C-alpha positions in Angstrom: 106.7 109.5 88.0 104.8 111.8 85.6 101.3 110.6 86.7 100.0 108.8 89.7 96.6 107.8 88.3 95.7 106.9 84.7 92.4 105.7 83.5 92.9 103.3 80.6 90.4 101.5 78.4 92.1 98.8 76.3 95.6 98.9 74.9 98.6 99.3 77.1 100.1 102.0 79.3 103.8 102.7 80.0 104.8 104.4 83.2 108.2 106.1 83.2 110.1 107.4 86.3 113.6 108.6 86.9 115.8 108.3 89.9 119.0 110.4 90.0 121.9 109.4 92.2 125.4 110.6 92.4 128.4 108.3 92.2 131.6 109.0 94.2 133.3 105.6 93.4 132.9 102.6 91.2 131.3 99.6 92.8 130.9 96.0 91.9 129.1 93.0 93.2 126.1 95.1 94.2 122.5 94.3 94.5 119.2 96.0 95.3 115.9 94.6 96.3 112.4 96.0 96.4 108.7 95.7 95.4 106.5 97.0 92.6 102.9 97.4 93.6 100.3 97.4 90.8 96.7 98.5 91.7 93.6 97.8 89.6 90.8 100.0 90.9 88.6 99.0 87.9 85.5 96.8 88.0 87.1 94.4 85.5 90.3 92.2 85.5 93.4 93.4 83.6 94.6 90.4 81.6 97.9 89.6 79.9 99.9 92.1 82.0 103.7 92.0 82.0 105.6 93.9 84.7 109.2 94.8 84.0 111.9 97.0 85.4 115.4 98.0 84.3 118.7 99.7 85.3 120.8 101.6 82.9 124.3 100.6 84.1 124.5 97.1 82.6 123.0 95.4 85.6 120.2 92.8 85.5 116.7 93.3 86.8 114.4 90.4 87.6 110.7 90.9 88.4 109.4 87.6 90.0 106.3 86.2 88.3 105.7 89.3 86.3 104.8 87.9 82.9 101.4 87.2 81.5 99.5 87.8 84.7 96.0 88.9 85.5 95.4 91.7 88.0 91.9 91.1 89.4 89.3 93.8 89.6 89.5 96.1 92.6 92.7 94.6 93.9 96.5 95.1 94.0 99.4 92.8 93.5 103.0 93.1 94.8 105.9 91.9 92.7 109.4 91.4 94.2 112.2 92.7 92.1 115.9 92.1 92.4 118.8 94.1 90.7 122.4 93.2 90.4 125.5 93.6 88.4 125.8 89.9 87.6 
């Protein structure tokens, strides 16, 4: 991740990160599971937030309940994410 803390007033912010992994064989019927944690240290709510994630190998990524949400002031929310090749 290029930054761990960003102060934003209005508009939107995109966070980019890269994970590199080597492949020694081709796999199918795979899945991964994890969480995305969004923290709002501000004194105001963040409204209309959409949380997404992606893989670049043709797989599908689903972030549970990640669209059109409000992150309350001084709080954090955890979003489950699931990846798979089908």
